TORPA-831328 format. One record per residue (C-alpha): residue number from 1; residue in one letter; x, y, z. Coordinates in nm, 3 decimals, padded with zeros to 5 digits. Layout:
# TORPA-831328
<NUM, "A", <X, Y, Z>>,
...
# end
This chain:
# TORPA-831328
<1, "M", <00.000, 00.000, 00.000>>,
<2, "N", <00.126, 00.346, -00.089>>,
<3, "S", <00.301, 00.511, 00.207>>,
<4, "K", <00.108, 00.835, 00.146>>,
<5, "I", <-00.223, 00.651, 00.177>>,
<6, "I", <-00.112, 00.484, 00.501>>,
<7, "A", <-00.004, 00.823, 00.636>>,
<8, "G", <-00.337, 00.974, 00.529>>,
<9, "I", <-00.531, 00.705, 00.714>>,
<10, "W", <-00.332, 00.759, 01.034>>,
<11, "Y", <-00.375, 01.135, 01.010>>,
<12, "S", <-00.750, 01.085, 00.963>>,
<13, "L", <-00.773, 00.861, 01.271>>,
<14, "L", <-00.576, 01.111, 01.481>>,
<15, "S", <-00.794, 01.392, 01.351>>,
<16, "S", <-01.113, 01.203, 01.437>>,
<17, "F", <-00.982, 01.129, 01.787>>,
<18, "F", <-00.906, 01.494, 01.861>>,
<19, "F", <-01.242, 01.603, 01.716>>,
<20, "A", <-01.415, 01.345, 01.934>>,
<21, "V", <-01.238, 01.478, 02.246>>,
<22, "C", <-01.325, 01.830, 02.132>>,
<23, "A", <-01.695, 01.742, 02.098>>,
<24, "V", <-01.707, 01.606, 02.454>>,
<25, "F", <-01.552, 01.921, 02.597>>,
<26, "V", <-01.779, 02.141, 02.383>>,
<27, "K", <-02.069, 01.976, 02.563>>,
<28, "L", <-01.904, 02.028, 02.903>>,
<29, "A", <-01.827, 02.393, 02.821>>,
<30, "G", <-02.186, 02.436, 02.700>>,
<31, "E", <-02.305, 02.396, 03.058>>,
<32, "Y", <-02.144, 02.731, 03.133>>,
<33, "C", <-02.136, 02.923, 02.804>>,
<34, "N", <-02.346, 02.940, 02.487>>,
<35, "A", <-02.221, 02.758, 02.178>>,
<36, "Y", <-02.129, 03.077, 01.991>>,
<37, "F", <-01.910, 03.195, 02.279>>,
<38, "V", <-01.729, 02.860, 02.292>>,
<39, "S", <-01.688, 02.864, 01.914>>,
<40, "A", <-01.554, 03.221, 01.906>>,
<41, "L", <-01.293, 03.148, 02.172>>,
<42, "R", <-01.205, 02.826, 01.991>>,
<43, "F", <-01.117, 03.029, 01.683>>,
<44, "V", <-00.923, 03.284, 01.887>>,
<45, "I", <-00.720, 03.003, 02.045>>,
<46, "G", <-00.675, 02.854, 01.698>>,
<47, "I", <-00.529, 03.180, 01.566>>,
<48, "I", <-00.290, 03.204, 01.862>>,
<49, "L", <-00.176, 02.841, 01.826>>,
<50, "T", <-00.135, 02.879, 01.450>>,
<51, "V", <00.088, 03.185, 01.489>>,
<52, "I", <00.297, 03.015, 01.760>>,
<53, "T", <00.333, 02.693, 01.557>>,
<54, "V", <00.432, 02.878, 01.239>>,
<55, "K", <00.699, 03.067, 01.433>>,
<56, "I", <00.832, 02.749, 01.597>>,
<57, "I", <00.862, 02.551, 01.273>>,
<58, "H", <00.985, 02.861, 01.085>>,
<59, "A", <00.711, 02.832, 00.824>>,
<60, "S", <00.572, 03.110, 00.609>>,
<61, "F", <00.230, 03.273, 00.620>>,
<62, "A", <00.247, 03.321, 00.242>>,
<63, "I", <-00.050, 03.169, 00.056>>,
<64, "T", <00.001, 03.031, -00.296>>,
<65, "D", <-00.360, 02.947, -00.384>>,
<66, "K", <-00.545, 03.239, -00.226>>,
<67, "F", <-00.882, 03.145, -00.379>>,
<68, "S", <-00.886, 02.794, -00.227>>,
<69, "W", <-00.760, 02.928, 00.108>>,
<70, "I", <-01.032, 03.193, 00.125>>,
<71, "M", <-01.306, 02.955, 00.009>>,
<72, "R", <-01.195, 02.701, 00.269>>,
<73, "G", <-01.250, 02.968, 00.534>>,
<74, "I", <-01.585, 03.085, 00.398>>,
<75, "T", <-01.737, 02.739, 00.342>>,
<76, "G", <-01.593, 02.595, 00.663>>,
<77, "S", <-01.717, 02.880, 00.884>>,
<78, "A", <-02.056, 02.884, 00.704>>,
<79, "S", <-02.090, 02.512, 00.779>>,
<80, "M", <-02.012, 02.571, 01.146>>,
<81, "I", <-02.249, 02.867, 01.183>>,
<82, "T", <-02.546, 02.694, 01.017>>,
<83, "Y", <-02.474, 02.383, 01.227>>,
<84, "Y", <-02.494, 02.577, 01.555>>,
<85, "I", <-02.815, 02.750, 01.446>>,
<86, "A", <-02.960, 02.411, 01.346>>,
<87, "I", <-02.890, 02.279, 01.696>>,
<88, "Q", <-03.113, 02.553, 01.839>>,
<89, "Y", <-03.406, 02.436, 01.626>>,
<90, "S", <-03.360, 02.058, 01.596>>,
<91, "G", <-03.143, 01.966, 01.893>>,
<92, "S", <-02.781, 01.851, 01.890>>,
<93, "G", <-02.844, 01.486, 01.798>>,
<94, "K", <-03.047, 01.539, 01.482>>,
<95, "A", <-02.842, 01.842, 01.374>>,
<96, "T", <-02.521, 01.641, 01.416>>,
<97, "L", <-02.666, 01.354, 01.214>>,
<98, "L", <-02.778, 01.567, 00.919>>,
<99, "S", <-02.461, 01.778, 00.917>>,
<100, "N", <-02.252, 01.460, 00.902>>,
<101, "I", <-02.389, 01.337, 00.569>>,
<102, "Y", <-02.144, 01.577, 00.402>>,
<103, "P", <-01.933, 01.294, 00.247>>,
<104, "A", <-02.225, 01.237, 00.008>>,
<105, "F", <-02.199, 01.599, -00.107>>,
<106, "T", <-01.819, 01.570, -00.118>>,
<107, "A", <-01.857, 01.277, -00.357>>,
<108, "L", <-02.123, 01.457, -00.562>>,
<109, "F", <-01.927, 01.784, -00.594>>,
<110, "G", <-01.596, 01.612, -00.680>>,
<111, "P", <-01.662, 01.524, -01.044>>,
<112, "I", <-01.890, 01.825, -01.102>>,
<113, "F", <-01.677, 02.111, -00.969>>,
<114, "F", <-01.329, 01.976, -00.885>>,
<115, "R", <-01.247, 01.717, -01.154>>,
<116, "E", <-01.200, 01.451, -00.888>>,
<117, "K", <-01.327, 01.106, -00.980>>,
<118, "N", <-01.486, 00.867, -00.732>>,
<119, "S", <-01.434, 00.492, -00.737>>,
<120, "I", <-01.720, 00.243, -00.740>>,
<121, "T", <-01.628, 00.134, -00.388>>,
<122, "D", <-01.655, 00.496, -00.269>>,
<123, "W", <-02.015, 00.506, -00.390>>,
<124, "L", <-02.088, 00.162, -00.242>>,
<125, "A", <-01.940, 00.264, 00.093>>,
<126, "M", <-02.147, 00.582, 00.121>>,
<127, "P", <-02.487, 00.422, 00.207>>,
<128, "F", <-02.329, 00.209, 00.481>>,
<129, "C", <-02.162, 00.506, 00.651>>,
<130, "I", <-02.470, 00.730, 00.627>>,
<131, "A", <-02.699, 00.448, 00.743>>,
<132, "G", <-02.465, 00.392, 01.037>>,
<133, "A", <-02.493, 00.758, 01.134>>,
<134, "F", <-02.873, 00.740, 01.112>>,
<135, "V", <-02.881, 00.431, 01.332>>,
<136, "V", <-02.655, 00.592, 01.594>>,
<137, "F", <-02.847, 00.921, 01.606>>,
<138, "G", <-03.189, 00.803, 01.485>>,
<139, "G", <-03.485, 00.920, 01.689>>,
<140, "K", <-03.298, 01.196, 01.867>>,
<141, "G", <-03.377, 01.563, 01.831>>,
<142, "E", <-03.686, 01.773, 01.790>>,
<143, "E", <-03.890, 01.797, 01.471>>,
<144, "S", <-03.812, 02.121, 01.291>>,
<145, "F", <-03.814, 02.185, 00.918>>,
<146, "I", <-03.596, 02.496, 00.960>>,
<147, "G", <-03.346, 02.315, 01.181>>,
<148, "D", <-03.327, 02.013, 00.951>>,
<149, "A", <-03.286, 02.236, 00.644>>,
<150, "L", <-03.006, 02.435, 00.812>>,
<151, "A", <-02.827, 02.114, 00.914>>,
<152, "I", <-02.837, 01.992, 00.553>>,
<153, "V", <-02.710, 02.332, 00.436>>,
<154, "S", <-02.427, 02.290, 00.687>>,
<155, "S", <-02.350, 01.953, 00.529>>,
<156, "I", <-02.349, 02.106, 00.180>>,
<157, "F", <-02.102, 02.375, 00.287>>,
<158, "A", <-01.886, 02.106, 00.450>>,
<159, "G", <-01.892, 01.907, 00.125>>,
<160, "F", <-01.742, 02.205, -00.056>>,
<161, "S", <-01.502, 02.281, 00.230>>,
<162, "V", <-01.342, 01.935, 00.213>>,
<163, "H", <-01.242, 01.991, -00.150>>,
<164, "F", <-01.096, 02.334, -00.075>>,
<165, "I", <-00.902, 02.186, 00.218>>,
<166, "R", <-00.759, 01.920, -00.014>>,
<167, "R", <-00.668, 02.178, -00.280>>,
<168, "S", <-00.503, 02.403, -00.023>>,
<169, "A", <-00.321, 02.109, 00.138>>,
<170, "Q", <-00.140, 02.038, -00.190>>,
<171, "K", <00.022, 02.383, -00.190>>,
<172, "E", <00.004, 02.541, 00.154>>,
<173, "N", <00.145, 02.453, 00.494>>,
<174, "P", <-00.129, 02.249, 00.670>>,
<175, "V", <-00.094, 02.470, 00.978>>,
<176, "V", <-00.165, 02.789, 00.783>>,
<177, "I", <-00.478, 02.640, 00.620>>,
<178, "Y", <-00.660, 02.633, 00.955>>,
<179, "L", <-00.594, 03.005, 00.997>>,
<180, "S", <-00.848, 03.069, 00.722>>,
<181, "A", <-01.126, 02.890, 00.911>>,
<182, "C", <-01.039, 03.075, 01.231>>,
<183, "V", <-01.040, 03.420, 01.069>>,
<184, "F", <-01.368, 03.373, 00.882>>,
<185, "G", <-01.520, 03.187, 01.176>>,
<186, "L", <-01.494, 03.500, 01.389>>,
<187, "I", <-01.766, 03.655, 01.171>>,
<188, "A", <-02.014, 03.490, 01.406>>,
<189, "A", <-01.837, 03.629, 01.716>>,
<190, "P", <-02.106, 03.895, 01.789>>,
<191, "L", <-02.356, 03.613, 01.844>>,
<192, "A", <-02.141, 03.498, 02.137>>,
<193, "F", <-02.291, 03.764, 02.363>>,
<194, "G", <-02.653, 03.661, 02.302>>,
<195, "G", <-02.670, 03.376, 02.555>>,
<196, "K", <-02.546, 03.261, 02.891>>,
<197, "T", <-02.181, 03.317, 02.971>>,
<198, "I", <-02.044, 03.195, 03.304>>,
<199, "I", <-01.671, 03.254, 03.333>>,
<200, "N", <-01.492, 03.047, 03.598>>,
<201, "I", <-01.192, 02.815, 03.623>>,
<202, "Q", <-01.383, 02.513, 03.495>>,
<203, "S", <-01.536, 02.685, 03.193>>,
<204, "I", <-01.198, 02.837, 03.101>>,
<205, "I", <-01.026, 02.496, 03.123>>,
<206, "F", <-01.297, 02.332, 02.914>>,
<207, "I", <-01.282, 02.602, 02.645>>,
<208, "V", <-00.902, 02.594, 02.630>>,
<209, "I", <-00.915, 02.216, 02.579>>,
<210, "V", <-01.177, 02.270, 02.305>>,
<211, "G", <-00.943, 02.517, 02.132>>,
<212, "I", <-00.637, 02.292, 02.157>>,
<213, "T", <-00.811, 01.972, 02.044>>,
<214, "A", <-00.991, 02.153, 01.759>>,
<215, "F", <-00.654, 02.291, 01.645>>,
<216, "A", <-00.491, 01.947, 01.657>>,
<217, "G", <-00.788, 01.786, 01.480>>,
<218, "Q", <-00.780, 02.042, 01.199>>,
<219, "I", <-00.404, 02.016, 01.147>>,
<220, "F", <-00.415, 01.635, 01.123>>,
<221, "L", <-00.718, 01.667, 00.894>>,
<222, "N", <-00.522, 01.895, 00.663>>,
<223, "Y", <-00.234, 01.644, 00.654>>,
<224, "C", <-00.491, 01.369, 00.584>>,
<225, "Y", <-00.623, 01.547, 00.274>>,
<226, "K", <-00.269, 01.614, 00.162>>,
<227, "N", <-00.225, 01.239, 00.123>>,
<228, "I", <-00.564, 01.092, 00.024>>,
<229, "S", <-00.865, 01.192, -00.184>>,
<230, "A", <-01.145, 01.415, -00.057>>,
<231, "V", <-01.402, 01.133, -00.066>>,
<232, "K", <-01.179, 00.874, 00.103>>,
<233, "G", <-01.089, 01.125, 00.376>>,
<234, "S", <-01.450, 01.226, 00.436>>,
<235, "L", <-01.560, 00.861, 00.456>>,
<236, "L", <-01.289, 00.792, 00.713>>,
<237, "S", <-01.412, 01.089, 00.915>>,
<238, "F", <-01.732, 00.895, 00.997>>,
<239, "I", <-01.525, 00.712, 01.258>>,
<240, "K", <-01.544, 01.020, 01.480>>,
<241, "I", <-01.915, 00.949, 01.544>>,
<242, "P", <-01.863, 00.626, 01.743>>,
<243, "M", <-01.543, 00.773, 01.889>>,
<244, "T", <-01.737, 01.073, 02.021>>,
<245, "L", <-02.013, 00.861, 02.169>>,
<246, "A", <-01.762, 00.619, 02.324>>,
<247, "L", <-01.578, 00.909, 02.492>>,
<248, "S", <-01.912, 01.052, 02.604>>,
<249, "W", <-01.949, 00.742, 02.823>>,
<250, "F", <-01.693, 00.899, 03.059>>,
<251, "I", <-01.923, 01.196, 03.122>>,
<252, "G", <-02.227, 00.984, 03.194>>,
<253, "E", <-02.385, 00.934, 02.851>>,
<254, "K", <-02.508, 00.584, 02.777>>,
<255, "F", <-02.534, 00.388, 02.455>>,
<256, "G", <-02.670, 00.047, 02.365>>,
<257, "M", <-02.738, -00.178, 02.069>>,
<258, "K", <-02.809, 00.112, 01.830>>,
<259, "F", <-02.459, 00.243, 01.896>>,
<260, "M", <-02.305, -00.097, 01.823>>,
<261, "A", <-02.517, -00.155, 01.510>>,
<262, "G", <-02.444, 00.193, 01.374>>,
<263, "T", <-02.072, 00.155, 01.446>>,
<264, "L", <-02.061, -00.177, 01.259>>,
<265, "L", <-02.230, -00.015, 00.956>>,
<266, "I", <-01.979, 00.270, 00.961>>,
<267, "F", <-01.687, 00.028, 00.983>>,
<268, "A", <-01.840, -00.175, 00.697>>,
<269, "G", <-01.854, 00.137, 00.481>>,
<270, "I", <-01.494, 00.231, 00.560>>,
<271, "F", <-01.383, -00.127, 00.485>>,
<272, "I", <-01.563, -00.125, 00.148>>,
<273, "A", <-01.398, 00.206, 00.058>>,
<274, "G", <-01.059, 00.054, 00.141>>,
<275, "I", <-01.104, -00.271, -00.053>>,
<276, "P", <-00.903, -00.152, -00.359>>,
<277, "K", <-00.614, -00.052, -00.133>>,
<278, "I", <-00.628, -00.384, 00.055>>,
<279, "R", <-00.624, -00.572, -00.278>>,
<280, "Q", <-00.330, -00.361, -00.397>>,
<281, "M", <-00.140, -00.433, -00.076>>,
<282, "K", <-00.188, -00.809, -00.122>>,
<283, "E", <-00.072, -00.791, -00.483>>,
<284, "D", <00.238, -00.594, -00.377>>,
<285, "K", <00.322, -00.865, -00.120>>,
<286, "I", <00.277, -01.142, -00.378>>,
<287, "G", <00.489, -00.951, -00.627>>,
# end
């Protein structure tokens, strides 16, 4: 198997782990502060960490493909903003479910807008991963047409964002790519003062952890898309759903057979997507 593909898979798994940890602490921080406040500080922390990291590794802030870098920030922040608004209408479970069907849009947009072809196994894997997400989150959340529509819009923006991340990752330093999302994400900062905000040691610690883990997740994600296709990377990202729920067990959330069934479907989809690479690896060993 190509070493770049192996690296991309590991980066994706690391990214999903950090995003899963981030999601747990977002929930903990949400007990003290509204989601927009947590998000705004997350982006502020992201900007600070990006600047520090660039200085440490002696990288450059210069952007080669400015269009892709800007569009990554616009589509990524738009996805985040519509997702948070969707939560207010439909609840976190249903909004998370609908916003996580973005790999389907990633696959759809690839050949139409980005000249990126999808394999047959990518298309075959998609229903398994999406079905797994529905099984895990099915039945949760309030009924709201507006909320559901906004969550799907969030997924559409994310589908575009993945392609711009991949395009940027081919030319830019993966650390600098995240700066775009942070800068454009601060557009929603004024909304941070529209809800509850309790500042104490616990809330500060939780928000700092959110900022650090979101930064790490995004950097590894950028390295992932530097090595593998947009569709393969987005399919692998489904693993963060069972990871998040498994970590949520430590803060008192419970899961049963639906979690196990949904996780198996997600793993089945990821396995199907990886069949060509597994076959190639076997042929390389035989050869």
